[in-house]
C-alpha positions as CSV (number, residue, x, y, z in Angstrom):
1,M,-63.7,-28.0,-9.8
2,Q,-64.7,-29.0,-13.3
3,S,-62.6,-32.3,-13.3
4,K,-64.8,-33.5,-10.5
5,S,-68.1,-32.6,-11.9
6,P,-67.9,-36.1,-13.4
7,L,-67.1,-37.8,-11.0
8,R,-69.8,-36.5,-8.7
9,K,-72.2,-37.6,-11.5
10,L,-70.9,-40.8,-11.2
11,W,-71.6,-41.2,-7.5
12,I,-75.1,-39.7,-8.0
13,A,-76.0,-42.3,-10.6
14,L,-74.5,-45.0,-8.3
15,T,-76.6,-43.6,-5.4
16,L,-79.9,-43.3,-7.7
17,F,-79.3,-47.2,-8.8
18,L,-78.7,-48.2,-5.2
19,G,-81.8,-46.2,-3.4
20,C,-84.0,-47.9,-6.5
21,M,-82.8,-51.0,-5.1
22,I,-83.4,-50.2,-1.7
23,M,-87.1,-48.9,-2.5
24,G,-87.7,-52.2,-4.4
25,V,-87.0,-54.4,-1.7
26,A,-88.7,-52.2,0.8
27,G,-91.7,-52.1,-1.7
28,F,-92.1,-55.9,-2.2
29,M,-91.7,-56.5,1.5
30,I,-94.3,-54.2,2.3
31,I,-96.9,-54.5,-0.4
32,E,-96.5,-58.0,-1.5
33,D,-95.6,-59.4,2.1
34,F,-92.4,-61.0,0.5
35,N,-89.8,-61.9,2.7
36,L,-86.4,-60.2,2.3
37,L,-84.6,-63.2,-0.1
38,D,-87.8,-62.8,-2.3
39,A,-88.1,-59.2,-2.1
40,V,-84.3,-58.6,-3.5
41,Y,-85.0,-61.7,-6.0
42,M,-88.1,-59.5,-7.5
43,T,-86.2,-56.5,-7.0
44,V,-83.4,-57.6,-9.3
45,I,-85.4,-59.4,-12.0
46,S,-87.7,-56.2,-12.3
47,V,-84.7,-53.6,-12.6
48,S,-82.7,-55.7,-15.1
49,T,-85.9,-56.3,-16.7
50,V,-85.1,-60.1,-17.1
51,G,-88.5,-61.4,-16.1
52,F,-87.7,-65.0,-14.7
53,G,-91.6,-65.3,-13.1
54,I,-93.0,-64.7,-9.9
55,V,-92.1,-66.2,-6.7
56,G,-94.5,-68.7,-5.5
57,N,-96.1,-68.4,-9.2
58,K,-98.4,-66.1,-7.7
59,E,-100.1,-63.3,-9.1
60,L,-99.0,-59.9,-8.0
61,T,-101.8,-57.5,-6.4
62,D,-103.0,-54.4,-8.3
63,P,-100.8,-52.4,-6.0
64,G,-97.8,-54.4,-6.6
65,K,-98.3,-54.2,-10.5
66,V,-98.3,-50.4,-10.2
67,F,-95.4,-50.6,-8.0
68,V,-93.4,-52.7,-10.7
69,I,-93.9,-50.2,-13.2
70,V,-93.0,-47.3,-11.3
71,L,-89.6,-49.3,-10.1
72,M,-88.7,-50.1,-13.5
73,I,-89.3,-46.7,-14.7
74,F,-87.0,-45.3,-12.3
75,S,-84.4,-47.8,-12.2
76,A,-84.0,-47.8,-16.1
77,G,-83.6,-43.8,-15.8
78,A,-81.3,-44.4,-13.3
79,F,-79.5,-47.0,-15.5
80,V,-79.4,-44.9,-18.4
81,F,-77.8,-41.9,-16.3
82,A,-75.1,-44.1,-14.8
83,V,-73.9,-45.7,-18.4
84,T,-74.2,-42.0,-19.9
85,T,-72.0,-40.8,-17.0
86,L,-69.5,-43.1,-16.9
87,T,-68.9,-43.3,-20.4
88,T,-68.4,-39.4,-20.4
89,F,-66.3,-40.5,-17.1
90,V,-64.2,-42.6,-19.5
91,V,-63.8,-41.0,-22.8
92,E,-63.3,-37.3,-21.4
93,G,-60.2,-38.6,-19.7
94,E,-61.6,-38.1,-16.2
95,L,-60.4,-42.1,-15.3
96,R,-56.9,-41.5,-16.3
97,R,-56.9,-38.2,-14.3
98,L,-58.3,-40.0,-11.5
99,I,-55.4,-42.5,-11.5
100,N,-53.2,-40.1,-11.8
101,K,-54.2,-38.2,-8.9
102,I,-54.0,-41.4,-7.0
103,R,-50.8,-42.4,-8.2
104,F,-49.5,-38.9,-7.4
105,K,-50.7,-38.6,-3.9
106,R,-48.9,-41.9,-3.1
107,K,-45.8,-40.5,-4.8
108,I,-46.1,-37.0,-2.9
109,S,-46.8,-38.8,0.6
110,N,-43.3,-40.5,0.1
111,M,-41.2,-37.4,-0.8
112,Q,-38.6,-35.9,1.1
113,N,-36.8,-32.9,1.1
114,H,-38.5,-31.7,-2.4
115,I,-39.4,-28.5,-3.6
116,I,-42.6,-27.0,-4.0
117,V,-43.1,-24.6,-7.0
118,C,-46.5,-22.6,-6.8
119,G,-47.3,-21.0,-10.1
120,L,-46.5,-21.9,-13.6
121,G,-46.1,-18.5,-15.2
122,R,-43.0,-17.7,-16.6
123,A,-41.1,-17.3,-13.3
124,G,-42.4,-20.4,-11.9
125,R,-41.2,-22.3,-15.4
126,E,-37.9,-21.1,-15.2
127,C,-37.7,-22.5,-11.5
128,V,-38.9,-25.9,-12.7
129,M,-36.2,-25.8,-15.8
130,E,-33.5,-25.2,-13.3
131,L,-34.7,-27.5,-11.1
132,R,-34.7,-30.1,-13.8
133,R,-31.5,-29.4,-14.9
134,Q,-30.1,-30.0,-11.2
135,G,-31.9,-33.1,-11.0
136,K,-33.5,-31.7,-7.5
137,P,-37.1,-33.4,-6.6
138,F,-40.0,-31.0,-7.1
139,L,-43.9,-30.9,-7.6
140,V,-45.9,-27.7,-9.1
141,I,-49.2,-26.3,-7.9
142,E,-51.0,-24.6,-10.6
143,K,-54.7,-23.6,-10.4
144,N,-55.3,-23.2,-13.9
145,A,-56.1,-26.3,-16.0
146,D,-55.1,-24.8,-19.3
147,S,-51.4,-23.7,-18.1
148,L,-51.0,-27.1,-16.4
149,E,-52.3,-29.1,-19.5
150,D,-49.5,-26.7,-21.7
151,F,-46.8,-27.5,-19.0
152,L,-47.5,-31.1,-19.2
153,H,-47.1,-31.0,-22.9
154,F,-43.8,-30.3,-22.4
155,Y,-42.7,-32.1,-19.6
156,P,-45.3,-34.7,-19.1
157,D,-43.4,-36.5,-16.2
158,S,-43.8,-34.1,-13.8
159,I,-45.6,-34.4,-10.3
160,Y,-48.4,-31.7,-10.2
161,I,-51.3,-30.7,-8.0
162,L,-54.2,-28.7,-10.1
163,G,-55.2,-26.8,-7.0
164,D,-54.9,-23.3,-5.6
165,A,-52.0,-23.0,-3.3
166,T,-53.1,-20.6,-0.8
167,L,-55.4,-23.4,0.5
168,E,-54.1,-25.4,3.5
169,E,-55.5,-28.6,2.2
170,V,-53.7,-27.8,-1.3
171,L,-50.5,-27.6,0.6
172,R,-50.9,-30.4,2.9
173,E,-51.6,-32.5,-0.1
174,A,-48.1,-31.2,-1.4
175,N,-46.5,-32.9,1.8
176,I,-45.3,-29.4,2.7
177,T,-43.8,-30.7,6.3
178,S,-41.7,-33.0,4.5
179,A,-40.5,-30.4,1.8
180,E,-37.2,-28.4,1.7
181,A,-38.5,-25.4,0.1
182,L,-41.3,-23.4,-1.3
183,I,-41.2,-21.3,-4.2
184,S,-44.1,-18.9,-4.6
185,A,-43.9,-17.4,-8.0
186,L,-47.5,-16.3,-9.0
187,P,-47.6,-12.8,-10.5
188,N,-49.9,-11.8,-7.9
189,D,-48.1,-10.2,-4.5
190,A,-51.6,-10.5,-2.7
191,E,-51.6,-14.3,-3.4
192,N,-47.8,-14.5,-2.7
193,V,-48.1,-13.3,0.7
194,F,-51.0,-15.5,1.6
195,I,-49.2,-18.5,0.3
196,A,-46.5,-17.6,2.5
197,L,-48.3,-17.0,5.4
198,T,-50.0,-20.2,5.1
199,A,-46.7,-22.3,4.6
200,R,-45.1,-20.7,7.5
201,S,-47.8,-21.5,9.8
202,M,-47.9,-25.3,8.4
203,S,-44.1,-25.8,8.1
204,P,-42.2,-23.3,10.5
205,D,-38.4,-24.7,9.2
206,I,-39.2,-24.7,5.8
207,E,-37.1,-22.2,3.3
208,I,-39.7,-19.9,1.6
209,I,-38.8,-17.7,-1.2
210,A,-41.3,-15.5,-2.7
211,R,-41.3,-13.3,-5.9
212,A,-42.7,-9.8,-5.6
213,E,-44.0,-7.5,-8.6
214,H,-43.9,-4.2,-6.6
215,E,-40.9,-3.5,-4.1
216,Y,-43.1,-1.9,-1.5
217,N,-44.4,-5.7,-0.8
218,M,-41.1,-7.0,0.1
219,R,-41.8,-6.3,3.7
220,K,-45.3,-7.6,3.9
221,L,-43.9,-10.9,2.1
222,Q,-40.9,-11.0,4.8
223,K,-43.6,-10.4,7.7
224,A,-45.5,-13.3,6.2
225,G,-42.7,-15.7,6.3
226,A,-40.8,-15.3,3.2
227,N,-36.8,-16.2,3.8
228,H,-36.2,-14.2,0.7
229,V,-38.0,-12.0,-1.7
230,I,-37.1,-11.6,-5.4
231,L,-38.1,-9.1,-7.5
232,P,-37.5,-9.9,-11.3
233,N,-37.8,-6.2,-12.4
234,L,-35.3,-5.3,-10.0
235,I,-32.3,-8.0,-10.7
236,G,-33.3,-7.7,-14.6
237,G,-32.0,-4.0,-14.4
238,R,-29.1,-4.5,-12.3
239,R,-27.8,-7.1,-14.3
240,M,-28.4,-5.2,-17.9
241,V,-26.4,-2.3,-16.1
242,N,-23.7,-4.5,-14.8
243,L,-23.3,-6.2,-18.2
244,I,-22.2,-2.7,-19.3
245,T,-20.3,-1.6,-16.3
246,R,-18.8,-4.8,-15.0
247,P,-19.2,-7.6,-17.5
248,G,-16.6,-9.8,-15.8
249,L,-18.7,-9.8,-12.9
250,I,-21.5,-11.2,-14.8
251,E,-19.5,-13.6,-16.9
252,F,-18.3,-15.1,-13.5
253,V,-21.6,-15.4,-12.1
254,E,-22.9,-17.3,-15.1
255,L,-19.9,-19.7,-14.8
256,I,-20.4,-20.7,-11.2
257,S,-24.3,-20.8,-11.5
258,G,-24.3,-23.3,-14.3
259,E,-26.0,-20.8,-17.0
260,T,-23.0,-21.7,-19.0
261,D,-21.8,-25.1,-20.3
262,S,-18.8,-24.7,-17.9
263,D,-18.1,-27.5,-15.6
264,I,-17.5,-25.4,-12.8
265,H,-20.1,-24.6,-10.2
266,L,-20.9,-23.9,-6.8
267,E,-22.9,-26.1,-4.4
268,T,-24.2,-25.9,-1.0
269,F,-24.1,-28.8,1.6
270,E,-25.0,-29.3,4.9
271,C,-22.7,-30.2,7.8
272,R,-25.2,-32.5,10.0
273,D,-25.2,-34.7,6.6
274,I,-21.3,-34.9,7.0
275,P,-20.4,-36.5,10.0
276,L,-16.7,-36.2,9.6
277,F,-17.1,-32.4,9.6
278,H,-18.6,-32.1,13.1
279,N,-16.7,-30.1,15.6
280,K,-13.6,-30.4,13.4
281,K,-11.3,-27.6,12.0
282,L,-10.9,-26.7,8.4
283,K,-7.2,-28.1,8.1
284,E,-8.2,-31.2,9.9
285,V,-10.9,-32.3,7.3
286,E,-8.6,-31.5,4.4
287,I,-11.3,-30.7,2.0
288,R,-9.0,-29.3,-1.0
289,T,-6.2,-31.4,-0.5
290,K,-8.4,-34.6,-1.0
291,T,-10.9,-33.7,-3.3
292,G,-10.0,-30.5,-5.1
293,V,-13.0,-28.5,-4.5
294,I,-12.5,-24.9,-2.8
295,I,-14.7,-23.9,0.3
296,V,-15.8,-20.3,-0.8
297,G,-18.0,-20.0,2.5
298,R,-19.6,-21.0,5.7
299,K,-22.9,-20.1,6.8
300,P,-23.4,-20.6,10.3
301,A,-27.2,-21.2,11.8
302,Q,-26.9,-17.7,13.0
303,G,-25.0,-14.4,11.7
304,P,-23.6,-13.7,8.3
305,T,-21.7,-16.0,5.8
306,D,-18.3,-16.2,6.4
307,I,-16.5,-15.7,3.1
308,Y,-13.2,-17.9,2.3
309,P,-13.1,-19.4,6.2
310,G,-9.9,-19.6,7.6
311,P,-8.1,-23.4,8.3
312,E,-9.2,-22.3,12.0
313,T,-12.3,-22.1,11.3
314,V,-14.4,-24.7,13.1
315,L,-17.4,-26.5,11.1
316,L,-20.5,-26.9,13.6
317,P,-23.1,-29.6,12.6
318,N,-25.5,-26.8,12.1
319,D,-23.4,-25.1,9.5
320,R,-23.6,-25.0,5.8
321,I,-20.6,-25.0,3.5
322,I,-20.3,-23.4,0.1
323,L,-17.7,-25.0,-2.4
324,L,-16.7,-24.5,-5.8
325,G,-15.5,-27.0,-8.4
326,G,-16.0,-29.0,-11.3
327,K,-18.2,-32.4,-12.0
328,K,-15.0,-34.5,-11.2
329,E,-14.2,-32.9,-7.9
330,F,-17.7,-32.9,-6.5
331,H,-17.9,-36.4,-7.5
332,L,-14.6,-37.3,-5.5
333,F,-15.9,-35.0,-2.5
334,R,-19.5,-37.2,-2.2
335,E,-17.6,-40.2,-2.5
336,I,-15.2,-39.4,0.3
337,F,-17.2,-37.6,2.7
338,L,-20.8,-38.6,1.8
339,G,-19.9,-42.3,1.2
340,D,-22.0,-42.0,-2.4
């Protein structure tokens, strides 16, 4: 709200100045019986203190002189207030922030299938770093100006909104109805529940991933509309144990998740985006033969994921497929099946 204060002051100053003009025109018309044009002329020369002369070379009446004195005092005060506010507006960077906000609004309104990240704590920043690494379109929502400023110091090209993600107007500004997913990474479980609830009511089909600090809040987040709930402490603890008991598994997960410098990784594709797959058997589309990527899973619209589906498996438009391969193989896959 602090960023809006100078703008509000600027509007107040302009309103006061306009009020002085209206008061001057009305006063000259009533007190001195000037017509509209003459009243405007007298008001302008009085407010600007230019003082070319009185219309018709006639003398002002005593009430008219008192009125001019009052008008000049009030207009001078309004003018000084407006100049001071405008100077503050420019010097403190409010003008730049306003221009950025207008520019971001235009960019956000044109975004499609983007990912909204709520909160720039440790979890939120890790999400942003991974999204940047994968080249996914995203925007961040952060209500703490200092945290946002620190984040923009490292990632100045990021699209952001300074606001509270629990508010409908902020999520609406983030173009949530066109977003692919929302990540609620705030450290407060109650706020994450409220964000999930609000986001689900505004966009019924959006994918919502929420962070939870306490395990007993997982069910609340799921009831609020979260598709997936992540407990960082639980995942971290399991991973530390698996590094001891099953190091090969962790190495494989790091390999396919892109956490290492390996070329091999997993990617998910929507069958609805690939018409060549619609109602075709896997053996008919020959994914591995043509591209070298391996299909390791099929996620139907309803039901569990089918691991290593057989050649007779039929791909439906609402299915998702999970593929394993390298950059060269995926480039060939996109070229053949997506036309990229």
